[in-house]
N, C-alpha and C positions, 0 to 999 in steps of 0.2 A: 547798478551796472548790469547790462544784459548778459544772461548766462547762455553762451554759445552751445552748450550741451543740450539745452532745451530746444527741441526742433518744432515746437508747436506753432510759433508764428509763421515760420517758413512753410510748414505743412499746410496751414490754412490758406496761405497765398497760392501754393501750388494747386490745391484742390479747386480754388476759385477759378484759376486759369484753365484747368482741365475741364471743368463743368460749365464754365461761363455763367455761373450763378452765385448768389450770395446766401444761398440756403434759406431763402424766404418762403419757399414752396415746400409743402409736405413731401418728404422723400423717404423711400425705402432704401436702406443701405445694408447690403449683405456682405459680410467680411469673410473671406476664406481663412479659416483659423486652423492651422496645423498644430499649434501649441509651441512651435519653435520661436526663437528670438524675434524674427522679423514680424510674424503675424501678431505676436503678443504686443509689440510696440505699436503696430497699426491699430489694434483694438483699443489700446490705452489712449492714443491720440484722438480717436473718434469719440470715445467716452467724454474726453475733455471738450471736444467740439459740441457734443450734445448738450453740455451744460450751458453753452451760449445760444444754441438753436434747438428749442424744444420740439420743433417740427421734424427733426431727424429721428427716424425709427430704425434702430439698430437690430441686426440679427447676425450672429456668428454661426457659420456653418463649417462643421468638421467632417472630413471625409476619411473614413476608416478603411485603409487599404488591405489590412490583414497580412501584410508582408513581414511585419516584425512581431516578435513574441511580446513586445511591450505595447502593441497597438491598443489593447483594451485599457491600459493605464493612461495612455495619451488621451483617449476619449474621455475617461473619467476626469482627468486634469482640466481639459477644455470646458467640460460641463460645469465643474466646480468654479472655475474662473469666471464664467458667465453668470452663474448664480450670485456669486459674491459681488460682481459688478452691476448686477441688475440689467443684464443684456439677454435678450431672447436667444435661445440656443436651438440648433438643429444639427442632426448628423445623418450621414448616409454611409452604408457599407457597400463596398464594391469588391469584385473578384478580378484580380489582375492575372493575366496569363503568364505562366512561367515556362512555356514550351520553347524549344529551340526555334530560331528564325523569327521570334517575336521580340520587338524592341520593348523591354520592360518599362523603361522610362516613358516612352511615347504612349504606350497603352495605358499606363497609370494616369498620365497627364490628360489624355483624351477623356477617359471615364470620369476623372475628377471634375473637369470642366462641365461635362454633361450633367453631373449631379448638381453642381453649383447653379448652373443655368436653369435647370428644371425646377429647383426649389425656389429660385427667385421669381420665375414666371408664375408659380402658384400664388405668390404673395403680391402680385401686381394689383394696383388700384388705379382707376381712371384719373383720380385727382392727385396722384403722386408720381414724382420722378422715381426711377428705379436705377440703382447702381450696384454692380458687383465689383468689389475692390480686392485686389491681391497685393501682397507685400514684396513684389520683386524690386530689387534695389540696384544700385550702380554696379556692384560686383557681379550680380546676375547678368547684367547687360554685357559686361566684359566677357563672361563665359559664353553667352549666347553668340556674340560676334565671332569669338574664336572658333566655336563649333561650326558656324556658317563658313568661315574661311577653310576649315578642315574639309568641309563638304564641297568646296568650290562654288559656293552660292553666288548669285548675282546681287543686284541692288535690293531685290525683295528680301533676301535672306540677311544681307548686311545691314539693313535698317534696324535689325535687332528687335527688342521688345518695345511696343508702342505704349506711350503714356495713357492714351485714351482711344477707345474703339467704340463707335456707335453701332449697336446691334438693333434689330428691328423693334424690340420691346424694352431694351434697357441699355445702359452704357457700362463698358468695362473700363475700370480705372486702375492705374498703377502709379500712385503719387510718390513712391519712394525712389524713383529712378534717378533723382538728383542727390540721393543720400548714399553714403557708403555704409558697409556693414559695421565698420568701426563707429561711425556716428550713431547707428541704431543701438549698438552695445553700450556706448556711453550714456545714451538716453535711458536705457533700461536700468543701468546702475544708479543713475541720478534719482530714479523713482522706485528703486528697490524692487523691480519687477522680477517675477519668477517665470521660467520657461523650461521646456524640455529639450534634450539633445537627441536627435535621431542618429543612432549608431550606424545606419546605412550610409550616412553622408561620408563616412571614412572608407567605404568600399570603393577602391579605385578601379574596380572592374567596369564601373560606369564612366563614360567619357566625361560627363560634367564634373563628377567628383575628382577625376584625375586632373582636370584643368584646375579645379579649386584647390586641391591639396598639393599639387606638384608644380604646375605651370605658373599659376597666378603669383605665388610667393616669389618665384624667381623674377618675374616681370616687375613686381612692385619693389623688389630689392634694388633693381637697376633703375627703374623709373617709377618713383613713388606715386606720381599722379596718373599712371597709365589708365586706371579705370575711368577717371574723369575725362581724359582726352579721347578714349575710345567711345565713351558715351556721347561726346560731342560729334565724333565722326558718324555715329549711328543716327544722330539727329539730322546731320547733313544728308545722309543716305535716305532718310524719310522724306526730306524735301525733294530729292532727286526722283524718288519713287513716285511722288505725287505728280511731278512734271511729266514723267513717262506715262503715267496713267491718263493724264489729260490728253496727251498726244495720241495714245492708243484709242481713247474714246472717239476722237475725231476720225482716226484712220478706220476704225471698226465700223463706224456709221456709213462709211463709203463702200466697204466691201460686203457688209452684211445685207442679206436679202431675206425677206419674209416669204416663205414658200409654204402655203397651206398651214399657216399659223406656226411654222417652225422657223427658227433663226439659223440660217446656213451661210457659210462664207463662199463667195464667188471667187474662184481661183484666178480667173482672168483679171479681175479688178485688183486682187491681192498682188498680182505680178507687176502692177504699175508702181508699187511702192518699192523703196530701197530694201535690200535684204534685211538690214537691221530693223527697219520698221515693220517688215513682214513678221519677223520673230516677236517683236513687241506686241503686235496686233494679236497674234495667236495666243500669247501668254494671257493677254487681257480677256480674250474670248473664253479661255479656260476658266479664268477667275469668275466671270459672269455666270458660269454654270456651276460655281462652288466646287471646282475641281482643282487638284494640286497642279502647280505649274509644271509643264513638261521640262525634263532635265535637258542638259546640253546634248546628250546622246539621243534622247527621244525626239528633239527637234530635228536633228539630222535625219532620223528615220522618217519623220513626217514629211520632210521635203523630198527626200530621195524616193520613197515608196508610194507617196500619195500625190503630192503637189506636182512632182515632175513625171508622174506616170502618164502613159498614153491615155487619151480621152476615152477610148473604147473600153478600157479596163475598169474594174470595180474593186480596187484594192482596199484593204482595211487593216487597222492596227488595234490589237486588243490591249487595253490598259487594265489596271487593277479592278475597276468597277464600271467601266464603260468602254465603248468602241468608238474609234474615229474612222469614218468611212468616206470614200469618194464615190460620187455617182455623177456622171457627166462633168460639168464644170464646177460642181459644188462640193463642199466639205460638210459632213454631218457628224454631230455627236449623238450617239444612241446608247441606251442602257443595255445591260447584259441579262436582264430578267427574261427567263425562259417561260413565257406564258403562252397559253393556247386559247383559241376562240371557242365558243360553246359548241358542243357536239351536234346540236340540232338548231335549226332556225328559231328565232325568238318571235313570238306573236305579241304585237304591241296591243296593250289593253287601255290606252288612253293616258299613260303616265306623262308628266311634263318632262321628265328626263329618265334615262336609264344608264346605270353603270354596268357595262358589259365586260366580261372577262376578255383580256387581250387589248382593250382600248385604254389609252392613257388619260382620256377625257370622257366625261359623260356624253351620251347622245342626247341632244336637246331637241325637243319638239315644240314648234311655235306655229300658231294659226295666223293666216294672212288672207286678206280679201283679194289680193292681186297677183301673188306669185307663189310658186311652190307646186307640190304634187296635188292634183285634184282628187279629192276623196268624197264619198258620201257616208251617211250614217251607218250603212251596213257593210262598208268596205273592210276587207281583211288585209291587214298590213303586217308584213313579216320582215324581220331584219336577218339577212343571210350573210354568209362570208364565202370566200372563194371555194372552200372545200364543199360547200353545199350546192354549188352551181353545176348545171349540166355542162359537160365538156364542150358541146357545140353551141352554147348560148351566144347570141349576138345582140348588138344594140346599136341604134342610130342616135348618137348624142345630138342635142340641140344645136342647130346651125350647120350640121353636116348632112351630106346628100346620100350617104350610103352606110350600110351597117358594117360593123367590124366585130370580130370575136373579142371577148373580154380580155384575153391575154395581151392582144395587140393594143387595145385601148389603154390598158394600164401602162404600157410602155410609152405610148404616144402622149399620155397626159403626165409623163415624167414622175410617176409614182415609183419611188425606190424599191428595188426587188424585195428587201427585207420588210417592207411595209405592206406589200400587196395582199398577204394573207389576212391583214387586219382592216381592210377597207370594208365598211358596212354597205351592203347592197340592199336597197329598199324595194320590196315587191308589194304591189297593190293588186289584190285579187289574182295573184299568180303572174302578173306582168311586171317586168323590171322597170322601175321608174327613175332610180337615182343610184349613182355611186357616190356616197357622201364625201364631200371635199373635192370631187373631181368633175362630175358631169351629171346632167339630167338626160333622160332618154326621151327622144322625140318620137313617141308612138302615134303616128298619124292615124286619125280616125277614132282613136280611143275615146276622146272627149265627147264627140257626137254620139257615139255608140252608147256611152253611159247616160247621156242626157235623154235618149229615146227610151232606153229600157229600164232606167232607174230614176223615177221622178222623186228622189228623196232630197233632204236638206244637203246642200253641197258646201264645201269649203276648200281652201288651199292649206297645205301644211308644208312647212320648211323644216329640214333637219340639218343639224350641224354637230360636229364632234368638237 
């Protein structure tokens, strides 16, 4: 007769569904091991799976937060457990901020994931799949959705914890989301497993603990299957989120413009969409830049102060680690890094590329037989910035019939004001030849003059940032 307390068969099926694999390929599996009930059960199930699939390489990673007086004992317990089970063990120590205004839970979670991710990436192999696995379960999903409701979250927050997330170099798996904590505890008792109890879990100063210790028991007493039904709602929200993402991808492709290798949103095109779709498009744009979704209030500010602003104005909104700006008909996302360009012009010595202070990309130098700046073997090439230029310097861009001062040209070529100090200007033998990314200078007569006076080896050079 099948023992329903033994979760192994269902666990194996869930893993196959999440990974779309039957574990026939060499795989690195890193388990987040806190030493608590959930992670100990997760470790035990993977050890059993390893007996069936020898190509699974297990590593348990414990993160020492230093928040509890028992933290060293937990580390020792996890290490001993892995030695006994013949599982490779690793640990990291982090420092969690305890200052006012800092969300202790969020700070600890962010640093914990960073450690787990970094350790896994060190262990990557070209011939192996890589997985980071955590022990979040059905009750964690209930708590997460309730917290999202408390914050007034939309679909993105109400989708709760995802069972699988594909990262650039590995996959993040949470195979316990279909199991309740009671099921995990019954399994642990079935196999006489030992685990530790974190005393901080009883501290209801933390929102999640308050929900776990006070709210969840009330809900389960009234509706015993509440965790299961909320988990089902979260799965439905995940489907809705994917549909919204597909729609946003189509809408963004219409309003997005590539301007000098930057992705900007055209406000006039955005205005052709319904208001709901405009907001959905902006949220998706933020996501593509790995930024936190704008809140309900922030979206109001974005529309009122940027999108609905007069065209002649250049409003901006400062977020935690970036700026959202409007210039002309476009919206720009820019960083807050306060960098400066070099104090003096840079003399080019033939390098294929240069990383210059103030530029987000390297300055690339390429030789060409047909286009670009004409130089000879004795040419002196300097990279200058606006602060290095004479105030009265003028230039006649290619295809134009008269010269203009640099300040007016930067405006005419739609270079945003906050980027004008970082435009590289290329001088050859003291003559301005190019504003990288914007224009070449049409210095009439210079080519003939060089040919007559300098019979050296000649070539063209193109520069781009």
